[in-house]
PDB file of the backbone (N, CA, C, O) and the ligand in Angstrom, with CONECT records:
HET     ZN  A 101       1
ATOM      1  N   MET A   1       2.766   8.178  16.587  1.00  0.00           N
ATOM      2  CA  MET A   1       2.294   8.797  15.234  1.00  0.00           C
ATOM      3  C   MET A   1       0.867   8.736  15.109  1.00  0.00           C
ATOM      4  O   MET A   1       0.306   7.680  15.401  1.00  0.00           O
ATOM      5  N   MET A   2       0.208   9.715  14.719  1.00  0.00           N
ATOM      6  CA  MET A   2      -1.277   9.526  14.417  1.00  0.00           C
ATOM      7  C   MET A   2      -1.360   8.773  13.120  1.00  0.00           C
ATOM      8  O   MET A   2      -0.653   9.062  12.154  1.00  0.00           O
ATOM      9  N   ARG A   3      -2.296   7.741  13.121  1.00  0.00           N
ATOM     10  CA  ARG A   3      -2.538   7.005  11.936  1.00  0.00           C
ATOM     11  C   ARG A   3      -3.585   7.753  11.135  1.00  0.00           C
ATOM     12  O   ARG A   3      -4.362   8.504  11.725  1.00  0.00           O
ATOM     13  N   ALA A   4      -3.650   7.579   9.774  1.00  0.00           N
ATOM     14  CA  ALA A   4      -4.497   8.231   8.827  1.00  0.00           C
ATOM     15  C   ALA A   4      -5.891   7.612   8.970  1.00  0.00           C
ATOM     16  O   ALA A   4      -6.921   8.271   8.825  1.00  0.00           O
ATOM     17  N   ASN A   5      -5.862   6.304   9.264  1.00  0.00           N
ATOM     18  CA  ASN A   5      -7.049   5.466   9.363  1.00  0.00           C
ATOM     19  C   ASN A   5      -7.171   4.715  10.668  1.00  0.00           C
ATOM     20  O   ASN A   5      -7.047   3.491  10.717  1.00  0.00           O
ATOM     21  N   PRO A   6      -7.441   5.542  11.826  1.00  0.00           N
ATOM     22  CA  PRO A   6      -7.271   4.899  13.124  1.00  0.00           C
ATOM     23  C   PRO A   6      -8.338   3.722  13.366  1.00  0.00           C
ATOM     24  O   PRO A   6      -8.181   2.840  14.210  1.00  0.00           O
ATOM     25  N   GLY A   7      -9.377   3.825  12.561  1.00  0.00           N
ATOM     26  CA  GLY A   7     -10.510   2.903  12.643  1.00  0.00           C
ATOM     27  C   GLY A   7     -10.268   1.530  11.949  1.00  0.00           C
ATOM     28  O   GLY A   7     -11.034   0.578  12.095  1.00  0.00           O
ATOM     29  N   ILE A   8      -9.228   1.503  11.240  1.00  0.00           N
ATOM     30  CA  ILE A   8      -9.006   0.311  10.488  1.00  0.00           C
ATOM     31  C   ILE A   8      -7.793  -0.473  11.145  1.00  0.00           C
ATOM     32  O   ILE A   8      -6.646  -0.026  11.137  1.00  0.00           O
ATOM     33  N   PRO A   9      -8.121  -1.576  11.665  1.00  0.00           N
ATOM     34  CA  PRO A   9      -7.061  -2.488  12.329  1.00  0.00           C
ATOM     35  C   PRO A   9      -6.158  -2.982  11.276  1.00  0.00           C
ATOM     36  O   PRO A   9      -6.654  -3.366  10.217  1.00  0.00           O
ATOM     37  N   LEU A  10      -4.924  -3.013  11.449  1.00  0.00           N
ATOM     38  CA  LEU A  10      -3.763  -3.490  10.633  1.00  0.00           C
ATOM     39  C   LEU A  10      -3.529  -4.949  11.199  1.00  0.00           C
ATOM     40  O   LEU A  10      -3.209  -5.148  12.371  1.00  0.00           O
ATOM     41  N   HIS A  11      -3.707  -5.906  10.307  1.00  0.00           N
ATOM     42  CA  HIS A  11      -3.360  -7.313  10.717  1.00  0.00           C
ATOM     43  C   HIS A  11      -2.210  -7.867   9.755  1.00  0.00           C
ATOM     44  O   HIS A  11      -2.015  -7.423   8.624  1.00  0.00           O
ATOM     45  N   GLY A  12      -1.460  -8.913  10.360  1.00  0.00           N
ATOM     46  CA  GLY A  12      -0.425  -9.475   9.519  1.00  0.00           C
ATOM     47  C   GLY A  12       0.452  -8.556   8.798  1.00  0.00           C
ATOM     48  O   GLY A  12       1.210  -7.768   9.364  1.00  0.00           O
ATOM     49  N   ASP A  13       0.330  -8.677   7.544  1.00  0.00           N
ATOM     50  CA  ASP A  13       1.355  -7.986   6.687  1.00  0.00           C
ATOM     51  C   ASP A  13       0.788  -6.634   6.181  1.00  0.00           C
ATOM     52  O   ASP A  13       1.369  -6.002   5.299  1.00  0.00           O
ATOM     53  N   HIS A  14      -0.366  -6.202   6.764  1.00  0.00           N
ATOM     54  CA  HIS A  14      -0.939  -4.874   6.307  1.00  0.00           C
ATOM     55  C   HIS A  14       0.081  -3.756   6.685  1.00  0.00           C
ATOM     56  O   HIS A  14       0.826  -3.835   7.661  1.00  0.00           O
ATOM     57  N   ASN A  15       0.043  -2.707   5.816  1.00  0.00           N
ATOM     58  CA  ASN A  15       0.738  -1.546   6.011  1.00  0.00           C
ATOM     59  C   ASN A  15      -0.034  -0.334   5.842  1.00  0.00           C
ATOM     60  O   ASN A  15      -0.881  -0.329   4.949  1.00  0.00           O
ATOM     61  N   GLU A  16       0.129   0.709   6.572  1.00  0.00           N
ATOM     62  CA  GLU A  16      -0.525   2.024   6.239  1.00  0.00           C
ATOM     63  C   GLU A  16       0.561   2.868   6.023  1.00  0.00           C
ATOM     64  O   GLU A  16       1.494   2.910   6.825  1.00  0.00           O
ATOM     65  N   CYS A  17       0.519   3.631   4.881  1.00  0.00           N
ATOM     66  CA  CYS A  17       1.707   4.444   4.570  1.00  0.00           C
ATOM     67  C   CYS A  17       1.801   5.651   5.475  1.00  0.00           C
ATOM     68  O   CYS A  17       0.787   6.338   5.591  1.00  0.00           O
ATOM     69  N   PRO A  18       2.849   5.978   6.100  1.00  0.00           N
ATOM     70  CA  PRO A  18       2.886   7.106   7.045  1.00  0.00           C
ATOM     71  C   PRO A  18       2.920   8.387   6.234  1.00  0.00           C
ATOM     72  O   PRO A  18       2.623   9.424   6.826  1.00  0.00           O
ATOM     73  N   GLY A  19       3.248   8.441   4.940  1.00  0.00           N
ATOM     74  CA  GLY A  19       3.337   9.572   4.130  1.00  0.00           C
ATOM     75  C   GLY A  19       2.053  10.060   3.702  1.00  0.00           C
ATOM     76  O   GLY A  19       1.721  11.224   3.923  1.00  0.00           O
ATOM     77  N   CYS A  20       1.190   9.105   3.002  1.00  0.00           N
ATOM     78  CA  CYS A  20      -0.113   9.532   2.479  1.00  0.00           C
ATOM     79  C   CYS A  20      -1.303   8.811   2.938  1.00  0.00           C
ATOM     80  O   CYS A  20      -2.430   9.049   2.501  1.00  0.00           O
ATOM     81  N   GLY A  21      -1.026   7.883   3.865  1.00  0.00           N
ATOM     82  CA  GLY A  21      -2.211   7.229   4.582  1.00  0.00           C
ATOM     83  C   GLY A  21      -2.952   6.109   3.668  1.00  0.00           C
ATOM     84  O   GLY A  21      -4.007   5.635   4.090  1.00  0.00           O
ATOM     85  N   LEU A  22      -2.480   5.723   2.562  1.00  0.00           N
ATOM     86  CA  LEU A  22      -2.932   4.644   1.849  1.00  0.00           C
ATOM     87  C   LEU A  22      -2.776   3.378   2.480  1.00  0.00           C
ATOM     88  O   LEU A  22      -1.775   3.255   3.187  1.00  0.00           O
ATOM     89  N   LEU A  23      -3.523   2.446   2.380  1.00  0.00           N
ATOM     90  CA  LEU A  23      -3.474   1.142   2.940  1.00  0.00           C
ATOM     91  C   LEU A  23      -2.970   0.087   1.994  1.00  0.00           C
ATOM     92  O   LEU A  23      -3.295   0.142   0.808  1.00  0.00           O
ATOM     93  N   PHE A  24      -2.175  -0.894   2.464  1.00  0.00           N
ATOM     94  CA  PHE A  24      -1.480  -1.832   1.579  1.00  0.00           C
ATOM     95  C   PHE A  24      -1.693  -3.154   2.325  1.00  0.00           C
ATOM     96  O   PHE A  24      -1.567  -3.269   3.544  1.00  0.00           O
ATOM     97  N   ASN A  25      -2.083  -4.310   1.342  1.00  0.00           N
ATOM     98  CA  ASN A  25      -2.286  -5.522   1.871  1.00  0.00           C
ATOM     99  C   ASN A  25      -1.063  -6.320   2.216  1.00  0.00           C
ATOM    100  O   ASN A  25      -1.136  -7.394   2.814  1.00  0.00           O
ATOM    101  N   SER A  26       0.009  -5.797   1.842  1.00  0.00           N
ATOM    102  CA  SER A  26       1.370  -6.496   2.080  1.00  0.00           C
ATOM    103  C   SER A  26       2.427  -5.540   2.081  1.00  0.00           C
ATOM    104  O   SER A  26       2.278  -4.466   1.497  1.00  0.00           O
ATOM    105  N   THR A  27       3.660  -5.876   2.782  1.00  0.00           N
ATOM    106  CA  THR A  27       4.734  -5.132   2.776  1.00  0.00           C
ATOM    107  C   THR A  27       5.352  -4.953   1.400  1.00  0.00           C
ATOM    108  O   THR A  27       5.875  -3.890   1.065  1.00  0.00           O
ATOM    109  N   HIS A  28       5.277  -6.061   0.581  1.00  0.00           N
ATOM    110  CA  HIS A  28       5.698  -5.973  -0.833  1.00  0.00           C
ATOM    111  C   HIS A  28       4.932  -4.913  -1.641  1.00  0.00           C
ATOM    112  O   HIS A  28       5.524  -4.196  -2.448  1.00  0.00           O
ATOM    113  N   ALA A  29       3.687  -4.825  -1.432  1.00  0.00           N
ATOM    114  CA  ALA A  29       2.876  -3.776  -2.130  1.00  0.00           C
ATOM    115  C   ALA A  29       3.315  -2.409  -1.529  1.00  0.00           C
ATOM    116  O   ALA A  29       3.493  -1.470  -2.305  1.00  0.00           O
ATOM    117  N   PHE A  30       3.488  -2.254  -0.279  1.00  0.00           N
ATOM    118  CA  PHE A  30       3.965  -0.936   0.396  1.00  0.00           C
ATOM    119  C   PHE A  30       5.306  -0.594  -0.275  1.00  0.00           C
ATOM    120  O   PHE A  30       5.468   0.535  -0.738  1.00  0.00           O
ATOM    121  N   ASP A  31       6.211  -1.466  -0.340  1.00  0.00           N
ATOM    122  CA  ASP A  31       7.605  -1.305  -0.961  1.00  0.00           C
ATOM    123  C   ASP A  31       7.341  -0.707  -2.319  1.00  0.00           C
ATOM    124  O   ASP A  31       7.964   0.293  -2.677  1.00  0.00           O
ATOM    125  N   LYS A  32       6.461  -1.270  -3.069  1.00  0.00           N
ATOM    126  CA  LYS A  32       6.377  -0.815  -4.511  1.00  0.00           C
ATOM    127  C   LYS A  32       5.856   0.570  -4.586  1.00  0.00           C
ATOM    128  O   LYS A  32       6.082   1.251  -5.586  1.00  0.00           O
ATOM    129  N   HIS A  33       5.126   1.055  -3.521  1.00  0.00           N
ATOM    130  CA  HIS A  33       4.607   2.378  -3.496  1.00  0.00           C
ATOM    131  C   HIS A  33       5.496   3.431  -3.082  1.00  0.00           C
ATOM    132  O   HIS A  33       5.200   4.600  -3.327  1.00  0.00           O
ATOM    133  N   ARG A  34       6.639   3.105  -2.431  1.00  0.00           N
ATOM    134  CA  ARG A  34       7.564   3.990  -2.064  1.00  0.00           C
ATOM    135  C   ARG A  34       8.816   3.947  -2.917  1.00  0.00           C
ATOM    136  O   ARG A  34       9.405   2.876  -3.060  1.00  0.00           O
ATOM    137  N   VAL A  35       9.254   5.065  -3.492  1.00  0.00           N
ATOM    138  CA  VAL A  35      10.234   5.058  -4.602  1.00  0.00           C
ATOM    139  C   VAL A  35      11.313   6.358  -4.287  1.00  0.00           C
ATOM    140  O   VAL A  35      11.066   7.349  -3.600  1.00  0.00           O
ATOM    141  N   GLY A  36      12.365   6.093  -4.884  1.00  0.00           N
ATOM    142  CA  GLY A  36      13.437   7.060  -4.698  1.00  0.00           C
ATOM    143  C   GLY A  36      14.524   6.737  -3.848  1.00  0.00           C
ATOM    144  O   GLY A  36      14.400   5.764  -3.105  1.00  0.00           O
ATOM    145  N   PRO A  37      15.657   7.453  -3.841  1.00  0.00           N
ATOM    146  CA  PRO A  37      16.800   7.071  -2.959  1.00  0.00           C
ATOM    147  C   PRO A  37      16.515   7.299  -1.455  1.00  0.00           C
ATOM    148  O   PRO A  37      15.749   8.179  -1.063  1.00  0.00           O
ATOM    149  N   HIS A  38      17.150   6.491  -0.677  1.00  0.00           N
ATOM    150  CA  HIS A  38      17.052   6.777   0.769  1.00  0.00           C
ATOM    151  C   HIS A  38      17.191   8.169   1.165  1.00  0.00           C
ATOM    152  O   HIS A  38      18.135   8.863   0.787  1.00  0.00           O
ATOM    153  N   GLY A  39      16.199   8.609   1.970  1.00  0.00           N
ATOM    154  CA  GLY A  39      16.213  10.084   2.451  1.00  0.00           C
ATOM    155  C   GLY A  39      15.455  10.986   1.590  1.00  0.00           C
ATOM    156  O   GLY A  39      15.108  12.100   1.982  1.00  0.00           O
ATOM    157  N   ALA A  40      15.159  10.486   0.303  1.00  0.00           N
ATOM    158  CA  ALA A  40      14.274  11.354  -0.573  1.00  0.00           C
ATOM    159  C   ALA A  40      13.158  10.555  -1.173  1.00  0.00           C
ATOM    160  O   ALA A  40      12.714  10.822  -2.290  1.00  0.00           O
ATOM    161  N   ARG A  41      12.687   9.537  -0.403  1.00  0.00           N
ATOM    162  CA  ARG A  41      11.516   8.801  -0.846  1.00  0.00           C
ATOM    163  C   ARG A  41      10.275   9.520  -1.024  1.00  0.00           C
ATOM    164  O   ARG A  41       9.925  10.430  -0.272  1.00  0.00           O
ATOM    165  N   ARG A  42       9.589   9.099  -2.050  1.00  0.00           N
ATOM    166  CA  ARG A  42       8.263   9.625  -2.090  1.00  0.00           C
ATOM    167  C   ARG A  42       7.245   8.558  -2.466  1.00  0.00           C
ATOM    168  O   ARG A  42       7.561   7.443  -2.882  1.00  0.00           O
ATOM    169  N   CYS A  43       5.929   9.010  -2.278  1.00  0.00           N
ATOM    170  CA  CYS A  43       4.800   8.061  -2.495  1.00  0.00           C
ATOM    171  C   CYS A  43       4.417   8.080  -4.035  1.00  0.00           C
ATOM    172  O   CYS A  43       4.327   9.168  -4.604  1.00  0.00           O
ATOM    173  N   LEU A  44       4.204   6.967  -4.677  1.00  0.00           N
ATOM    174  CA  LEU A  44       3.530   6.889  -5.920  1.00  0.00           C
ATOM    175  C   LEU A  44       2.078   7.288  -5.778  1.00  0.00           C
ATOM    176  O   LEU A  44       1.414   6.963  -4.793  1.00  0.00           O
ATOM    177  N   THR A  45       1.589   8.018  -6.809  1.00  0.00           N
ATOM    178  CA  THR A  45       0.163   8.393  -6.845  1.00  0.00           C
ATOM    179  C   THR A  45      -0.570   7.035  -7.287  1.00  0.00           C
ATOM    180  O   THR A  45       0.046   6.121  -7.834  1.00  0.00           O
ATOM    181  N   PRO A  46      -1.916   6.987  -7.005  1.00  0.00           N
ATOM    182  CA  PRO A  46      -2.596   5.875  -7.388  1.00  0.00           C
ATOM    183  C   PRO A  46      -2.394   5.633  -8.918  1.00  0.00           C
ATOM    184  O   PRO A  46      -2.240   4.481  -9.323  1.00  0.00           O
ATOM    185  N   GLU A  47      -2.390   6.668  -9.757  1.00  0.00           N
ATOM    186  CA  GLU A  47      -2.265   6.512 -11.163  1.00  0.00           C
ATOM    187  C   GLU A  47      -0.864   5.727 -11.457  1.00  0.00           C
ATOM    188  O   GLU A  47      -0.828   4.784 -12.247  1.00  0.00           O
ATOM    189  N   GLU A  48       0.196   6.159 -10.811  1.00  0.00           N
ATOM    190  CA  GLU A  48       1.492   5.629 -10.949  1.00  0.00           C
ATOM    191  C   GLU A  48       1.435   4.144 -10.470  1.00  0.00           C
ATOM    192  O   GLU A  48       1.969   3.266 -11.147  1.00  0.00           O
ATOM    193  N   MET A  49       0.805   3.873  -9.335  1.00  0.00           N
ATOM    194  CA  MET A  49       0.703   2.409  -8.867  1.00  0.00           C
ATOM    195  C   MET A  49       0.046   1.537  -9.962  1.00  0.00           C
ATOM    196  O   MET A  49       0.485   0.434 -10.287  1.00  0.00           O
ATOM    197  N   MET A  50      -1.135   2.177 -10.547  1.00  0.00           N
ATOM    198  CA  MET A  50      -1.932   1.392 -11.418  1.00  0.00           C
ATOM    199  C   MET A  50      -1.066   1.105 -12.760  1.00  0.00           C
ATOM    200  O   MET A  50      -1.201   0.065 -13.404  1.00  0.00           O
ATOM    201  N   ALA A  51      -0.136   2.170 -13.120  1.00  0.00           N
ATOM    202  CA  ALA A  51       0.604   1.809 -14.224  1.00  0.00           C
ATOM    203  C   ALA A  51       1.666   0.772 -13.993  1.00  0.00           C
ATOM    204  O   ALA A  51       2.193   0.210 -14.953  1.00  0.00           O
ATOM    205  N   LYS A  52       1.988   0.507 -12.785  1.00  0.00           N
ATOM    206  CA  LYS A  52       2.885  -0.652 -12.432  1.00  0.00           C
ATOM    207  C   LYS A  52       2.072  -1.938 -12.218  1.00  0.00           C
ATOM    208  O   LYS A  52       2.663  -2.906 -11.739  1.00  0.00           O
ATOM    209  N   GLY A  53       0.896  -2.027 -12.498  1.00  0.00           N
ATOM    210  CA  GLY A  53       0.143  -3.139 -12.315  1.00  0.00           C
ATOM    211  C   GLY A  53      -0.505  -3.345 -10.938  1.00  0.00           C
ATOM    212  O   GLY A  53      -1.140  -4.366 -10.678  1.00  0.00           O
ATOM    213  N   MET A  54      -0.334  -2.389 -10.106  1.00  0.00           N
ATOM    214  CA  MET A  54      -1.041  -2.571  -8.794  1.00  0.00           C
ATOM    215  C   MET A  54      -2.552  -2.326  -8.883  1.00  0.00           C
ATOM    216  O   MET A  54      -3.042  -1.654  -9.790  1.00  0.00           O
ATOM    217  N   VAL A  55      -3.153  -2.803  -8.068  1.00  0.00           N
ATOM    218  CA  VAL A  55      -4.697  -2.547  -8.084  1.00  0.00           C
ATOM    219  C   VAL A  55      -5.242  -2.392  -6.531  1.00  0.00           C
ATOM    220  O   VAL A  55      -4.721  -2.944  -5.562  1.00  0.00           O
ATOM    221  N   GLN A  56      -6.220  -1.661  -6.502  1.00  0.00           N
ATOM    222  CA  GLN A  56      -6.875  -1.551  -5.166  1.00  0.00           C
ATOM    223  C   GLN A  56      -8.155  -2.553  -5.060  1.00  0.00           C
ATOM    224  O   GLN A  56      -9.090  -2.538  -5.861  1.00  0.00           O
ATOM    225  N   ARG A  57      -8.052  -3.360  -4.023  1.00  0.00           N
ATOM    226  CA  ARG A  57      -9.198  -4.202  -3.736  1.00  0.00           C
ATOM    227  C   ARG A  57      -9.851  -3.758  -2.411  1.00  0.00           C
ATOM    228  O   ARG A  57      -9.323  -4.019  -1.330  1.00  0.00           O
ATOM    229  N   GLY A  58     -10.992  -3.092  -2.516  1.00  0.00           N
ATOM    230  CA  GLY A  58     -11.683  -2.539  -1.342  1.00  0.00           C
ATOM    231  C   GLY A  58     -10.787  -1.506  -1.007  1.00  0.00           C
ATOM    232  O   GLY A  58     -10.368  -0.780  -1.909  1.00  0.00           O
ATOM    233  N   ILE A  59     -10.409  -1.321   0.239  1.00  0.00           N
ATOM    234  CA  ILE A  59      -9.606  -0.287   0.768  1.00  0.00           C
ATOM    235  C   ILE A  59      -8.111  -0.460   0.608  1.00  0.00           C
ATOM    236  O   ILE A  59      -7.300   0.446   0.800  1.00  0.00           O
ATOM    237  N   TRP A  60      -7.786  -1.800   0.209  1.00  0.00           N
ATOM    238  CA  TRP A  60      -6.388  -2.343   0.249  1.00  0.00           C
ATOM    239  C   TRP A  60      -5.736  -2.312  -1.071  1.00  0.00           C
ATOM    240  O   TRP A  60      -6.262  -2.871  -2.033  1.00  0.00           O
ATOM    241  N   TRP A  61      -4.642  -1.702  -1.161  1.00  0.00           N
ATOM    242  CA  TRP A  61      -3.652  -1.805  -2.483  1.00  0.00           C
ATOM    243  C   TRP A  61      -3.031  -3.225  -2.485  1.00  0.00           C
ATOM    244  O   TRP A  61      -2.580  -3.670  -1.429  1.00  0.00           O
ATOM    245  N   ILE A  62      -2.991  -3.911  -3.555  1.00  0.00           N
ATOM    246  CA  ILE A  62      -2.268  -5.046  -3.696  1.00  0.00           C
ATOM    247  C   ILE A  62      -1.208  -4.875  -4.944  1.00  0.00           C
ATOM    248  O   ILE A  62      -1.398  -4.091  -5.873  1.00  0.00           O
ATOM    249  N   SER A  63      -0.177  -5.647  -4.830  1.00  0.00           N
ATOM    250  CA  SER A  63       0.965  -5.557  -5.746  1.00  0.00           C
ATOM    251  C   SER A  63       0.548  -5.937  -7.164  1.00  0.00           C
ATOM    252  O   SER A  63       1.055  -5.265  -8.063  1.00  0.00           O
ATOM    253  N   GLU A  64      -0.311  -6.927  -7.505  1.00  0.00           N
ATOM    254  CA  GLU A  64      -0.440  -7.381  -8.749  1.00  0.00           C
ATOM    255  C   GLU A  64      -1.820  -7.683  -8.951  1.00  0.00           C
ATOM    256  O   GLU A  64      -2.466  -8.309  -8.111  1.00  0.00           O
ATOM    257  N   ARG A  65      -2.391  -7.194 -10.222  1.00  0.00           N
ATOM    258  CA  ARG A  65      -3.867  -7.496 -10.281  1.00  0.00           C
ATOM    259  C   ARG A  65      -4.165  -8.907 -10.602  1.00  0.00           C
ATOM    260  O   ARG A  65      -5.327  -9.267 -10.410  1.00  0.00           O
ATOM    261  N   ASN A  66      -3.245  -9.842 -11.097  1.00  0.00           N
ATOM    262  CA  ASN A  66      -3.674 -11.202 -11.516  1.00  0.00           C
ATOM    263  C   ASN A  66      -3.279 -12.141 -10.311  1.00  0.00           C
ATOM    264  O   ASN A  66      -3.323 -13.358 -10.494  1.00  0.00           O
ATOM    265  N   ARG A  67      -2.889 -11.626  -9.072  1.00  0.00           N
ATOM    266  CA  ARG A  67      -2.694 -12.392  -7.939  1.00  0.00           C
ATOM    267  C   ARG A  67      -4.057 -12.727  -7.339  1.00  0.00           C
ATOM    268  O   ARG A  67      -4.916 -11.848  -7.280  1.00  0.00           O
ATOM    269  N   SER A  68      -4.281 -13.904  -6.914  1.00  0.00           N
ATOM    270  CA  SER A  68      -5.697 -13.984  -6.233  1.00  0.00           C
ATOM    271  C   SER A  68      -5.728 -13.254  -5.059  1.00  0.00           C
ATOM    272  O   SER A  68      -4.728 -13.130  -4.351  1.00  0.00           O
ATOM    273  N   TRP A  69      -6.940 -12.697  -4.766  1.00  0.00           N
ATOM    274  CA  TRP A  69      -7.179 -11.800  -3.753  1.00  0.00           C
ATOM    275  C   TRP A  69      -7.430 -12.619  -2.444  1.00  0.00           C
ATOM    276  O   TRP A  69      -8.406 -13.365  -2.366  1.00  0.00           O
ATOM    277  N   GLN A  70      -6.653 -12.493  -1.545  1.00  0.00           N
ATOM    278  CA  GLN A  70      -6.889 -12.991  -0.130  1.00  0.00           C
ATOM    279  C   GLN A  70      -6.448 -11.965   0.923  1.00  0.00           C
ATOM    280  O   GLN A  70      -5.298 -11.534   1.009  1.00  0.00           O
ATOM    281  N   PRO A  71      -7.397 -11.641   1.659  1.00  0.00           N
ATOM    282  CA  PRO A  71      -7.060 -10.580   2.688  1.00  0.00           C
ATOM    283  C   PRO A  71      -6.123 -11.275   3.663  1.00  0.00           C
ATOM    284  O   PRO A  71      -6.221 -12.460   3.980  1.00  0.00           O
ATOM    285  N   SER A  72      -5.198 -10.419   4.111  1.00  0.00           N
ATOM    286  CA  SER A  72      -4.342 -10.817   5.169  1.00  0.00           C
ATOM    287  C   SER A  72      -5.122 -10.952   6.406  1.00  0.00           C
ATOM    288  O   SER A  72      -6.023 -10.171   6.711  1.00  0.00           O
ATOM    289  N   THR A  73      -4.679 -12.171   7.256  1.00  0.00           N
ATOM    290  CA  THR A  73      -5.430 -12.155   8.563  1.00  0.00           C
ATOM    291  C   THR A  73      -4.503 -12.031   9.663  1.00  0.00           C
ATOM    292  O   THR A  73      -4.920 -12.000  10.821  1.00  0.00           O
TER     293      THR A  73
HETATM  294 ZN    ZN A 101       2.285   6.796   0.628  1.00  0.00          ZN2+
END
């Protein structure tokens, strides 16, 4: 599958959404981004993610704004 961001290496728990190409610092954050029943999942928009308390740090979305920011290695 073509990656949306082929120049960005994914390490550890990083995820790149195959639907919209956004980048997530953890599988947990990625799971929060995908909603709906199996077979009809959709991506949350950045506005919807921020409404759930998710924040973007640099290029990476993380699940909670008050979690200390540590890039996955
Ligand atoms: Zn997505």
